[in-house]
N, C-alpha and C positions, 0 to 999 in steps of 0.2 A: 572784200580786197580782188582788186585785178591780177591779172597773169604780168609778170614781169616782161617787160619788153626790150631788146637793143635798141640804142637811140644813138650811137656813133656806128660810124665805120671802123675806127679804130680801134686796133688789138693791143695791148699792153703786154709786154713782159711781167711786171708785176704793178698792177694798178692797186694806189694805193691814196690813202691821207685826204679823201673826197671832204671837201666843206664847201658850205653854202653860206656867203657873206653878208648873203641881205643883199646884195647886188649882183651878184655872180657864183658859178660854180667853177670850183678850184679844185685840181687833185694830182696827183704827180705818178711818172713812172719810176718807180724807187731807184734800183738799180741802174737804170739808163741815166739819172741826174734831171729828169724834164719835170719844170712844172707847166703844167696844163692849164688852160681856161675850155669851159666846155658852151659854147657859144647858143644864144637862145633858140635858133634852130634846131632842135632834135635829133635832123639829119645831118645836120652839118660837120665836119670833122673837127676834133681839137685844136686848139691853138695856141701855140706855144709861146709862154710868158716868161721862161729863162731854161737856160740850158747849161747844167754844172756839169765840172769833171770828176764830179764826185756822188755815191748817193746822194737822196733826199727825200728824205721818210713822211714829212709835213710839214704846211706854215698856217700862220694867221696872220689877218693884216693887221698892221701897225697904226692904231688909232691917231688921227691929225697927219698922217702921213700916206696921202693917196698913193698909190701904185709901190708900198715899199713893205714887204715882208718877215717875218721872225720865222727860219727854218730851221728844223732839224734837219742836220746834216754833217756826213763825212764823220766826222768825231767829235761834233759839239754841236752849237747854236752859233746861227750869225744872221745878220741884216742884210737881207737884197733888197736892192735900192731900182727904180726904173731905168738907169741909167747901165743896169750890168754890174755894178760895182758890188761888194761882198764883204761884211766886214763881221769881223769873228766877237762874239763877247764871248766866249770860252770854247774851248777843245777838252773837257775833261778825261774823253777818251783816249786822248794821245799815252803811250806809253801802259796802255793796260798788257796784263800780262797775255792774252789771248788777242787775235785780231777783229775789233769790233766796230759797229759801225752805229750811228742814230737810227731810231726805230719810228715809231708812230708818236705825234704831239698832238698837242692842242691848245688853246687857250681858256681859260676858267672864268665865269662871269665876273671877278674882281677884276680881271684882267691880267693877271699871271698866266705863263706860257709853260706847260708841263712837256718833258719828252722825255722818253725811253732809249735806252742804248740795249744791244745784245752782241754775242758772238755772230760772226760770219757764218759758223757753222753750228748755230744755235747751241753753242756750251754749256753745259750746264753750271747756273750760279753766276754766270757772265754778264749778268745785264744790270740796271742800275735804272732809276728815275730821277729826272733833276726837274728842279722848278728854278723860273726865271722869273726874279723879284722886279718890279717896277725900276728898280736905280740899274739894271743891265746885270746883275748879280745872278750867277748861273751855282745853285747847290745842290748837292747830292742830299734827297730824301730817302732813298729806299735804294738799298742793294742786294745781290743773293737773288736778283729775277734772272729767269731763262731766257723769255721771250715775251717782254713785257709790250701791251697792245694796247689801244685806248690811247689815252684814257677819257671818259667822259663824264662830265657834270651833271648834276641835279639843278634846275634852274635857280634855286637859291644858292646855287654853290656851296651847300653843306655838306656834300658827300659825295666822292669820286670811284668812278667803278674803273676798276684796271684791272685785266688779264696777263694772268701768263699763262700765255698759249701754250706751251710746249708740257705744261701738267694740266689743261682743261679746265682750269677755275680761273672764276671772276670772284673778285673781291671787292668789297663795300667800303672805302673809308669814311672815315668821318674829317670835316674841314673844317678849319676858322677860319671863314672868310676875308677876317681881318688881318690876318698873318702868315696865311698858307699854310700854318703848322697842320701835320697829321694826326689822327688820333688811330686808337687799335681798330686793325681791321677784322670784317667777318667776314666769312664766305656768301656770297650772293646767289652763286648757283656754280655746279658742274658742267662739263659738257663730256661726255664720255667717248664720245663717236668722233669726234675733231676738234678744231682747236679754233676757241674764239676767239678773233682779231678785230678789226674793227667797230666800233660802235658810236653808237648815238642814242641821246635820248628825248622824248617826244612831251608833248604837253601834257600828257598825265602822269608822266614820270615813269614811265616805262619803257624800259631798254630795249633798243634793236641792236644785234650781233652779227657779225658776219661770221660763219662757222665754216674755216677753211678746211679741205678737204670732204667734205659734205654735199657739197652743191645747195647749202641752204642759208636763208640767213633767218633768225629769229626772233620773236619778240618776249621779251620777261614783264611781267609786269611788278611794280616798286618791290613788291614782297617777295621776290623772286621765283613766281611761280610760272611756268610756261606756258605762253598764253597762245601762239601761233606760227606756222611753219612757214614760210616759204621757199618752194622749190625753184631753180633755178637749171638753166640747160649749160651750166660751166660748175667744173669740179671744184674751183677756188676761189670764193668768194673772200673779198681781204678789206673791204672799205664800204662803210655807210653812213649817206646822209640824210637829212629832210630839208626839201625846199618846199616850203609851206606844207601842201599835203602830197609832195611827191617822194617817195623814198629813191634814192641813187644808189647803187650799189658800183661798186670797183672790183673786177675778177682777174686772174692772174693765170697765165702760163707756162709760169716758169717750173721747171723741171719735169714738166709733162712728154712722156715719150711718145704719145699720138693724140694731142691736143686736138679739140672738138671747134668745127667754127665758132661758138660763142666763147670758148675760154678766152680770157683777156677781155672782153667786151666792157664795157659799161653798159646796167640796164636801169630799169628808172619803171616806179609802177604806184599808182595811186593807191593811198591808204586811206585809212577813217579818222587817223590822230594825228594835226598836223606838229611841225617842228620849230625849230627858231634858229634863227640865226648863231653860227659860230660868233663868240665875242670876238671882240679885237685884243691883241696885246695892246697895255697901257704901258707906254716906255715916260718916263718924269723925263721936263725936259732939261733936268738938273743933272741925268745920268751922263755918266763919261765916255758916253759914243758921238761921233760928228754928226749930226743932222740928216747930211745926205753926204756918206765917204766918197772919196774919190779912189780910182782905181780900179783894176779889174778884180776877178774873180781871184781869189787867194788859193 
């Protein structure tokens, strides 16, 4: 495995939610509300796709609707269309006991969208995990989480990895691919020296994890055995994705009193085992959502 290198001139406050769609690499600057695209030229600056007046945690493409994204943003889940419109599927965190926002999110191989929420101050047990079904229904499937991150799914969609970053634990949940129902989880791995953040699964079923606060990205085998550690010259790795055999990594500068030049950068490194594109969210045509909603951001 090579050494990770900085591939963009940009420095992000909180780089998160990096995904390879099969056509492009997208990511967010979470608290700044920016959805960004990484151009093919690795030296080129990130290109804006959307700017929202609230935080955006992560997106997935919507199948059959080019340029449309489903997003975990602000207090819920919305659709973003190429004309800049925003349509909310639900805002389940409105009225929460503490101030909360959406965090990381991803689509599973069956085309459902999963999104976590957390308190702005990482309030204990304030977070939840939501599943968005093909009809656009948003369902809370877990609560009592402090800082949910991931999720990441095995290629067959039968297992989901979910980190509770504040507790330093990654759990593996059985998933019914037909219904999206979760089974009883088991502890997959514990991280004692940092916080497991964004994750992705490679073609061998191993899990790559950005470990916040350690300046490392780590690979765990499918049985939870630690396999390798990739050091970075940045303290706060936050997100990972695989574009073929290239691992892309986002980092943050948030809260650092004396950030280094590489803090907040996007890194890339060639690895031995490739990954797969992030799945698209599949919204049924009969869902009660306008196909191309009108109006500006809500």
